[in-house]
N, C-alpha and C positions, 0 to 999 in steps of 0.2 A: 450530539456528536461533537459540536464545537467546544463545549466547555470541558468535556473529558479530554479531547485532543489538545486543547490549549496547555494542559498540565504537562504534556510531553515535549512541547517545543524546547529545542536546546539540549535535549538528552543526547549525550554523545553516541556515536555509532560503536557497537561492539559486536563482532561476528559471533552468532550463537546466543546473544543476549536477549532478555525479554523483560527487563525492569528499568527503572528510572536511573540506575547507575550506568547503564548502556544497553542498547538494543540494536538489532538488525531489522531489516524491513518486515520479514514475516513474523518476528517476535512482536513488533509494534502492532501489527494487524491483529495477531491472536489476542494480545492483551486488551487492545481497545474494543474488540468484539465481545470479549468476556465482560468487560467493565460496562459498556454502554448497552449491549443487546442481550447479555447473559447467554451468549452462544459461544460454545467451544469450537474453535477452528483448529486444524492441524497446524503444526509448527513449521511447515516447509512451503515455499511458494508453489512447487509442483502440486502438492496436496491441496492448497488453498484454491488453485486453479480448478482442480477436479471437483471441489466442493461448491463451486459456483456455476451458475448458468450464464451462458454468453449473453452480453448486452452490448449494443452498439454505443459508440462514443456520444452520439447525439441523444441517446435515451438514458444516459447515466442519471441516477438519483443519489441523494445523500446516503452514504453508507456503502454504496457499491464498491467493489474492489476494482482497481486499475492495475493491469499487468503490462510489463514491458520486457522486451528482449534486450540484447546488448550486442555490441560488435563481436565479442568473444563467444556469446551463446548462440549466435545466428538466429534461428527461429524458435528456440526454446525460451521459456520463461526465466527471467534472471532477476526481476525486481517487481515489488508489489506495494501498493499504497491504498489508501481509502479516499474515495471521492467525497468532497465536502459540498461545494456548489459553486456556481459561476466559473466552471473551468478549473477550479483549484482542488488540490488533493494534498493529503498529509502523508509523509513517508520518512523513512530513515535513510538518509544520504550518507554514503561511506565518507565523504569528505566534510560534510557540515553537521551531521547528526540529524535529529528530527526537525524537519522544516516543512513548510507549506510551499508547494511549487504550482506553477500553471501548466496545464496540459498543452498549452499553446507554445511553450518554450521549444525551440527547435530540437533539442535532444529528445524530448518526450513525444514529439510528433514523429520523429525519425524511427524511434524504437517502440512505438505503441504496438502492443499485441492484441489485447482486447479488454473490454470491461467484464465484470462478473458479478452477478447477484447471487448471494448466498441462498441456497436452496431451503 
């Protein structure tokens, strides 16, 4: 996962995008899953949530999905990334493009929804 995900770092955010010219969060997840695991995931965060089994934060493994809500979405899923290891995950940030962040950052602890393991 690390080698494949490293190729995506710095790709700009683009709503509806799923390639290295620009991607959104669910597009990044679907492309990395296809590239690394040869698994086709749906293109929406809602569908990716449904395609995964719930995993607690402390039981996350490399490749698990991490889902977040937002202030605007209330309790609904608004963002997805892929867990790497040591509390880090890769995702497409609207402001910075594809980056690696820590689950321990205040924003991500505040808006944590759940982990997901693809079925």
